[in-house]
C-alpha positions in Angstrom: 36.2 34.1 -24.6 38.3 35.0 -21.6 40.1 32.0 -19.4 38.1 32.5 -16.6 34.7 32.3 -18.1 35.9 29.3 -19.7 37.1 27.6 -16.2 33.8 28.4 -14.8 31.8 26.8 -18.5 34.1 23.4 -17.3 33.2 23.5 -14.2 29.7 23.5 -14.2 30.0 21.2 -17.3 31.6 18.9 -14.2 29.6 20.0 -11.3 26.3 18.7 -13.5 27.8 15.6 -14.3 29.1 14.4 -11.2 26.3 15.6 -9.3 24.1 13.5 -11.3 26.6 11.1 -10.8 25.2 7.8 -13.4 22.1 9.6 -14.4 19.5 6.8 -15.7 16.6 6.0 -17.6 13.1 5.2 -15.0 10.0 3.5 -17.1 6.9 4.0 -15.1 4.3 1.5 -14.9 1.6 3.4 -12.9 -1.9 2.8 -11.7 -4.5 5.5 -10.4 -5.9 7.7 -8.2 -3.6 8.3 -4.6 -1.3 5.1 -5.7 -0.1 7.4 -8.3 0.2 10.9 -6.6 2.7 7.9 -3.8 4.8 7.0 -7.2 4.7 10.7 -8.6 6.2 12.1 -5.6 9.4 9.8 -5.8 9.5 10.5 -10.3 9.7 14.5 -9.2 12.3 13.6 -6.9 13.9 11.6 -9.6 13.4 13.9 -12.3 14.9 16.6 -10.2 18.1 15.4 -9.7 18.2 14.9 -13.8 16.8 11.0 -13.9 14.7 10.7 -17.4 11.6 9.9 -16.4 9.1 8.3 -18.6 5.8 7.4 -17.9 3.6 4.6 -19.7 -0.1 5.6 -20.1 -3.2 5.1 -22.1 -5.3 7.3 -23.4 -8.2 5.9 -20.8 -6.4 6.6 -17.7 -8.0 9.0 -14.8 -5.6 11.0 -13.2 -2.6 10.3 -15.5 -2.5 13.6 -17.0 0.6 14.2 -19.7 -1.0 17.8 -20.4 0.7 18.7 -16.8 3.2 21.1 -16.9 6.2 18.8 -15.6 9.7 17.4 -17.1 8.9 14.4 -16.7 8.4 12.8 -20.6 4.5 10.2 -21.0 4.5 7.7 -23.4 0.8 7.6 -24.1 -0.3 3.9 -25.7 -4.1 3.6 -27.8 -6.4 1.7 -26.0 -9.8 0.3 -26.9 -10.6 1.4 -23.8 -12.2 4.2 -22.3 -12.1 6.5 -18.9 -15.4 5.3 -18.2 -14.2 0.9 -18.2 -11.9 2.3 -15.6 -14.0 4.6 -13.7 -17.0 1.8 -14.1 -15.0 -0.7 -11.9 -14.1 1.9 -9.7 -17.4 3.0 -9.1 -18.6 -0.7 -8.4 -16.1 -1.3 -5.5 -17.0 1.9 -4.1 -21.0 1.4 -4.0 -20.0 -2.5 -3.0 -17.8 -1.1 -0.1 -19.8 1.7 1.0 -23.9 1.4 0.7 -24.4 -2.6 -0.1 -22.8 -4.2 2.6 -25.4 -3.9 5.0 -28.1 -5.1 2.4 -26.6 -8.1 1.6 -24.4 -11.6 3.5 -21.2 -12.0 4.5 -20.5 -14.4 1.2 -22.5 -12.5 -1.1 -20.8 -9.6 -0.5 -17.0 -11.2 -1.1 -18.5 -13.5 -3.9 -19.5 -9.6 -5.5 -15.9 -8.5 -4.4 -14.3 -11.1 -6.3 -16.1 -10.7 -9.5 -15.6 -6.9 -9.4 -11.9 -7.6 -8.5 -10.9 -9.5 -11.5 -13.2 -7.2 -14.0 -10.9 -4.8 -12.4 -7.7 -6.9 -13.7 -9.3 -8.1 -16.6 -9.1 -4.1 -17.5 -5.3 -4.0 -16.3 -4.7 -7.5 -18.8 -5.7 -4.9 -21.2 -4.0 -2.1 -21.1 -0.8 -4.9 -20.7 -1.8 -6.5 -23.9 -2.1 -3.0 -25.6 1.9 -2.8 -24.8 3.4 -5.5 -24.9 1.8 -6.3 -28.5 2.2 -2.4 -29.5 5.5 -4.0 -32.0 6.3 -0.2 -32.4 6.0 0.7 -29.1 8.3 -2.2 -27.9 10.4 -1.4 -30.3 10.4 1.7 -29.2 11.2 0.7 -24.9 13.9 -2.0 -26.5 16.0 0.9 -28.2 15.6 3.1 -25.4 17.8 1.1 -22.7 16.0 2.0 -19.6 18.0 1.1 -16.4 15.1 0.1 -13.9 11.5 -0.4 -14.1 9.7 1.2 -11.3 6.5 -0.3 -11.0 3.3 -0.3 -8.5 2.2 -4.2 -8.0 -0.7 -4.3 -7.3 -0.8 -3.1 -11.2 0.5 -6.2 -12.8 2.6 -5.3 -16.6 5.3 -3.8 -15.1 7.4 -7.5 -14.2 6.5 -8.3 -17.6 7.9 -5.2 -19.0 11.2 -5.8 -16.9 11.3 -9.5 -17.9 10.8 -8.4 -21.9 13.5 -5.2 -21.8 15.9 -7.7 -19.1 15.8 -4.6 -17.0 15.9 -5.0 -13.3 12.6 -3.8 -11.0 11.2 -1.3 -8.0 8.1 -2.3 -6.7 5.9 0.4 -5.1 3.2 -1.0 -2.6 1.0 0.2 0.2 -0.7 -3.3 0.3 -1.7 -6.7 -0.9 -4.7 -8.5 0.2 -4.0 -10.7 3.1 -0.1 -9.6 2.2 -0.2 -12.1 -0.1 2.2 -10.2 -2.3 4.4 -9.8 0.4 4.4 -13.0 1.7 4.7 -15.2 -1.3 6.4 -12.6 -4.2 8.5 -10.7 -1.9 9.6 -13.3 0.9 8.5 -11.0 3.7 7.9 -13.0 6.7 4.5 -12.2 8.3 3.9 -15.1 11.4 0.4 -15.1 11.6 1.0 -15.1 15.5 1.6 -11.6 16.3 1.2 -9.5 13.1 -2.1 -8.7 11.9 -3.2 -9.8 8.5 -4.4 -6.3 6.4 -7.6 -6.1 6.6 -8.4 -7.7 9.5 -8.7 -4.5 11.6 -6.7 -6.2 14.6 -3.8 -4.9 16.6 -0.9 -6.6 17.4 -1.8 -7.3 20.9 -4.1 -10.0 20.1 -6.1 -12.3 22.1 -6.7 -15.9 21.6 -9.7 -15.8 19.9 -8.5 -12.7 17.8 -5.2 -15.2 16.5 -7.5 -17.9 16.3 -9.6 -15.8 13.7 -6.1 -14.0 12.2 -5.4 -17.4 11.3 -8.5 -17.9 9.7 -8.0 -15.1 7.6 -4.8 -16.0 6.1 -6.0 -19.3 5.0 -8.6 -17.4 3.7 -6.7 -15.1 1.5 -4.1 -17.3 0.7 -6.5 -19.4 -1.1 -8.5 -16.1 -2.0 -5.0 -15.1 -4.3 -5.1 -18.9 -5.4 -8.7 -18.1 -6.9 -7.3 -15.1 -8.6 -7.2 -15.4 -12.4 -3.5 -16.5 -11.8 -4.0 -18.6 -15.2 -5.3 -16.7 -17.2 -2.3 -14.3 -16.4 0.1 -17.3 -16.6 -1.0 -17.5 -20.0 -0.4 -14.2 -21.2 2.5 -14.4 -19.5 3.9 -17.7 -21.6 1.6 -16.1 -24.6 4.0 -12.7 -24.1 7.8 -14.5 -23.3 7.6 -18.0 -25.4 8.5 -19.9 -23.1 6.6 -21.4 -20.0 6.1 -18.0 -17.1 4.6 -17.9 -14.1 3.8 -14.3 -13.2 4.1 -14.7 -9.4 7.6 -15.7 -10.5 8.2 -12.7 -12.1 7.3 -10.8 -9.6 9.4 -12.5 -7.4 12.6 -11.3 -9.0 11.9 -7.7 -8.2 14.9 -6.4 -7.1 13.6 -3.7 -4.6 10.2 -3.1 -2.6 9.5 0.1 -1.3 6.5 -0.3 1.1 4.7 3.3 1.6 3.9 2.5 5.5 6.4 3.4 8.2 6.8 2.2 11.9 5.2 4.8 13.7 1.8 3.6 11.4 2.6 0.0 11.2 2.9 -2.3 13.9 6.7 -4.1 13.6 7.5 -6.9 11.9 10.6 -9.2 10.1 11.8 -7.5 7.2 13.9 -8.4 4.6 17.2 -6.1 3.2 15.3 -5.6 -0.1 12.3 -3.9 1.3 12.3 -0.5 2.5 9.3 1.2 4.9 8.9 5.2 3.2 5.1 5.7 4.6 5.2 9.5 4.7 7.2 9.9 1.2 5.0 13.1 0.4 4.9 14.7 3.8 5.5 18.5 3.0 5.3 21.4 5.5 2.2 23.6 5.5 2.1 26.6 2.8 -0.3 29.6 3.3 -4.0 29.2 3.0 -6.0 31.2 0.0 -6.8 34.7 2.1 -10.6 34.0 2.0 -9.7 30.4 3.5 -7.2 31.6 6.1 -10.1 34.6 7.6 -12.3 32.2 7.7 -10.0 29.8 9.9 -8.8 33.0 11.9 -12.7 33.7 12.3 -12.8 30.4 14.6 -10.5 31.8 17.2 -9.4 29.9 20.5 -11.7 27.2 19.5 -9.9 26.5 16.0 -11.5 24.4 13.1 -12.4 20.8 12.3 -10.9 19.7 8.9 -13.4 17.0 7.0 -12.7 14.9 3.7 -13.9 12.0 2.4 -11.5 11.6 -0.2 -11.2 12.1 -3.5 -12.9 9.0 -5.1 -16.0 9.7 -3.0 -17.9 13.0 -4.1 -20.9 12.5 -2.6 -22.8 10.9 -0.1 -26.4 9.9 0.9 -28.6 12.6 1.3 -29.9 11.1 5.3 -26.7 11.1 6.1 -25.1 14.1 5.2 -27.6 15.7 7.0 -26.4 13.4 10.3 -23.0 14.8 9.2 -24.0 18.5 8.8 -25.8 18.3 12.4 -23.3 17.3 14.6 -20.9 19.5 12.9 -23.5 22.7 13.4 -23.3 21.4 17.8 -19.5 22.0 18.0 -18.0 25.6 18.7 -14.8 24.9 15.9 -15.2 26.3 12.7 -15.2 23.3 10.4 -14.5 23.4 6.6 -15.9 19.9 4.8 -14.7 18.9 1.2 -18.5 18.2 -0.2 -19.3 17.7 -3.6 -23.2 17.5 -3.6 -26.7 19.0 -2.2 -26.2 21.6 0.4 -27.6 20.0 3.9 -30.6 20.7 5.2 -28.7 20.9 8.6 -25.8 22.9 7.6 -25.0 25.0 10.5 -23.4 28.4 10.2 -19.6 27.4 11.6 -19.6 24.9 8.4 -18.8 25.9 5.0 -18.3 23.6 2.3 -15.5 23.1 -0.6 -15.2 20.9 -3.9 -11.8 21.4 -3.1 -9.5 21.6 -0.3 -6.0 22.1 0.5 -5.9 19.5 2.7 -1.7 19.4 3.6 -2.0 23.3 4.0 -4.9 23.1 6.3 -3.7 20.1 8.7 -0.2 21.7 9.1 -2.4 25.1 10.5 -2.1 25.8 14.1 -5.6 26.1 14.7 -6.4 22.7 13.4 -7.7 20.6 16.1 -9.1 17.2 14.5 -9.3 15.5 11.5 -12.3 13.8 10.2 -10.9 11.5 7.6 -12.3 8.0 5.5 -9.0 6.8 6.8 -7.0 7.4 3.5 -3.4 6.3 3.6 -2.4 9.8 3.0 -4.3 11.8 4.7 -3.7 10.0 7.2 0.2 10.3 7.3 -0.4 14.1 6.6 -1.9 13.8 10.3 0.8 12.4 11.4 3.6 14.7 9.8 1.4 17.5 11.4 0.1 16.0 14.9 -3.4 15.9 14.2 -5.7 13.6 15.9 -8.5 11.8 13.8 -12.0 10.7 13.7 -12.4 7.9 11.3 -15.2 6.7 9.1 -13.9 4.6 6.7 -15.2 3.5 3.9 -13.2 0.0 2.2 -9.9 -1.6 1.2 -7.7 -0.9 3.9 -9.6 2.7 5.4 -10.9 0.7 8.0 -7.7 -1.5 9.0 -5.8 2.1 8.5 -8.0 3.5 11.4 -7.8 1.0 13.6 -3.8 1.1 13.6 -4.3 5.1 15.0 -7.0 3.4 16.9 -4.4 1.3 18.6 -1.9 4.0 19.1 -4.5 6.3 20.6 -4.8 8.5 18.1 -8.0 8.1 16.6 -12.3 7.7 17.1 -13.7 5.8 14.6 -17.5 6.2 13.5 -19.7 3.8 11.4 -20.4 4.9 8.4 -23.1 2.3 7.6 -24.6 3.7 11.1 -23.4 6.7 11.5 -25.6 9.5 13.8 -25.7 12.5 14.5 -24.7 12.0 18.6 -22.7 9.7 17.7 -20.4 11.9 15.6 -20.7 14.8 18.1 -19.3 12.4 20.6 -16.3 11.2 18.7 -15.4 14.8 17.7 -15.8 16.0 21.5 -13.7 12.9 22.9 -10.6 13.5 20.3 -10.9 17.7 20.7 -11.3 17.6 24.7 -9.3 14.3 25.9 -6.0 15.9 25.4 -4.6 12.0 25.5 -5.8 12.2 21.7 -3.6 14.8 20.5 -0.8 13.8 23.5 -0.3 10.5 20.6 -0.6 12.3 17.9 2.5 14.4 18.7 4.1 11.3 19.6 3.8 9.7 16.1 4.5 12.8 14.6 7.9 13.0 16.6 8.6 9.2 15.5 7.6 10.2 11.5 10.3 13.0 12.1 13.1 11.5 13.5 14.4 9.6 10.7 18.4 10.2 10.0 17.2 10.1 5.8 13.8 11.5 4.6 11.4 8.8 3.7 11.2 10.6 0.4 15.3 10.5 0.0 15.3 7.3 1.0 13.3 5.9 -1.5 14.9 7.5 -4.2 18.5 6.2 -2.8 17.4 2.9 -3.1 15.9 3.5 -7.2 19.5 5.1 -8.0 20.7 2.2 -6.3 19.1 -0.3 -8.2 20.3 1.8 -11.5 23.9 1.9 -10.3 24.5 -1.8 -9.7 21.9 -2.9 -12.2 19.9 -4.8 -10.4 20.9 -6.0 -6.4 19.9 -10.1 -6.9 22.6 -9.8 -3.4 20.0 -8.5 -1.2 17.0 -11.1 -2.5 16.9 -14.1 0.4 17.3 -18.0 -0.7 14.0 -18.3 0.1 13.1 -17.0 -3.1 14.3 -20.8 -4.6 12.6 -22.9 -1.9 9.1 -24.5 -2.7 6.9 -24.6 0.6 8.0 -27.5 2.0 11.9 -26.7 2.4 10.7 -22.8 3.4 8.9 -24.3 6.6 11.3 -27.0 6.7 9.0 -29.6 6.4 11.1 -31.9 4.4 13.8 -32.0 7.1 11.3 -32.3 9.6 9.5 -35.7 7.7 13.4 -36.9 7.4 13.8 -36.3 11.3 10.7 -37.6 12.2 11.9 -41.0 9.9 15.0 -41.3 11.3 13.2 -41.1 15.2 10.9 -43.8 13.6 13.1 -45.8 11.8 15.4 -45.6 15.3 12.3 -46.2 17.5 11.4 -49.9 15.1 15.3 -50.9 15.8 15.0 -50.5 19.1 12.3 -52.3 19.8 13.1 -55.0 17.2 15.8 -55.5 19.0 14.0 -55.6 22.6 11.5 -58.5 21.3 14.6 -60.3 19.7 16.0 -59.7 23.3 13.0 -60.6 24.6 12.4 -64.3 22.5 16.3 -65.2 23.3 15.9 -64.4 26.9 12.7 -66.5 27.3 13.8 -69.5 24.9 17.2 -69.4 27.6 14.9 -69.9 30.3 12.7 -73.1 29.0 16.0 -74.9 28.1 16.9 -73.8 32.3 13.8 -75.4 33.0 14.0 -78.5 30.9 17.4 -79.2 31.9 
C-alpha cells in the first residue's frame, strides 16, 4: 500500500480517537411519553459523538421502541407487566385530571390523585425489581463497566442502578410535585417568598395572599412527599443493597441535574453548580411540509394559519366540547390544522382540516403561522417559543396549567378553561392573540432569549454528561448541604444556641442586678439603724 494512503488511514484513526476524546458507555433508565422524547434527543447526540448508549427497556414499554432504526442499543428485559398496565395508569390520570375535577370535591380529587400516583410508582417499582433481581442481566451490566447512569428523576431506580454498579449518576428532570426532589434530593434553594411552587400557577410577582397560599402549597407538597410510599421504597433498596438504605439519600448522590426549562420560560431563582437548565434542547429549525399540507397552508393567503393540538396523550375529547371548539374555529379567517382523532365534529368549518398527526415543529416554524392552540405541554411550548408563536392555552393536567400561567405572565399566551370552554371563549382568545400585536412581540422576545445563548442547550446537556464521564463524577460541584440535617441547614441549632447564650446572659445580668439591689437595700437598712 502506498505510503500516502497509509498516512491518510493513520490520520483518520487518530482523528476518530481524538474527536471522541474519552468515549464512554452510558446506561439509560428512561420514562415514557414526553420524558422519553427529551432524553432520546440527548441520547442521539451522545451516539453521534461516538459514545456507546444502552437503554434499559421492558417488554411493556409504550414509546421506547427498540425496533426503530438507530445505533443506540436497547437491553430489553422481561416483565410480568403488559403495556395495558402502563397505559391504564396514565389513562386513569388523564381521566381524573381532564374530566372528573368538576364532579368531585377538592379533598376527594387529591385523595384519588395520590392513589393513582402510588399505583404508577408501584408499576415503576415492579419494573425496577425485574431488573435488579435478574441475576443474568445484572451480571451483564456489571461486566459492561458503564461510565455513567443517565435517568429521569421521576422514575425511581436509576439511583439504585448507579449505586449497585458504582458509577456516577446524571438526572434529567422537568419538575417534581412541589419541587420536592429538586429541594431535598438535589439541595436546590427555592425561597417560597418569591419562587412560586410548581403547580401553584403563580408568577414571581406574588401578592401577600398569594405568598400565603404559596407557603401553604410548600407545606402541603412537603407533607405529601413524606406520604409518598417512601418506607416501601427504602425497604426495597435495603433488600437490594443488603444494608440500610434510603431512596432520598441515593438520589442525593446524583452528580448532576439537567433541568428541562430555561430562563425564557422559568422565573429567576437561585441555582447550584451541579444544576444546568437546558429547556428547549429538542428545538430545531422547521423542515418543508408535505406537499398537500403546504398547499392548504398557502391557500390561507394573508390571514395565515392556526396550529391546534392537545398532545399525544389525549387522542379524543368529549363530543360536546369538540363541537364548541370546531364552531369557534369556523368563525376565524385563518385556516386551521387540528390534530384530532375522533368523530368529526358536526360544526367543523371549511377552513379547518383534521389530521391524526401533524409535523408540529415544522408548522410552528412556518411563516404563515399566526397562533398555536396548545394543551401546554413543555415540549410544545418550547417549540412555540423557539419559533416566536403566541399561544392560546387549553391546559388539561399535570404541569400544563402552570406552564400556561408562565406564558401568561410573560405576555405570550391567553388561557381558556377546558372544563367550561365555550365557542365564544375560544373565539375571543384567538382574536386577542392574533390581533393584539403585543402577544406576538412578547413571543418574539422569548424567542430571542431562547436563541441568544453562548452554547446551545443540547450541547450543554451533552457536555455535562461527558464531563461526568471524564472526571468519574463531579463531587466537587455538590453543595455541603447534602451532609446537613434540616436543623443544621436552616441554622436552627445555631439560632437556638445563640438564643440560649442571650437568655443565659440576661439571666446572669438579672441575677447580678437583684444581688446589687439586695446589697444596697441591706446597706440602707444598716444606715437607718445607726
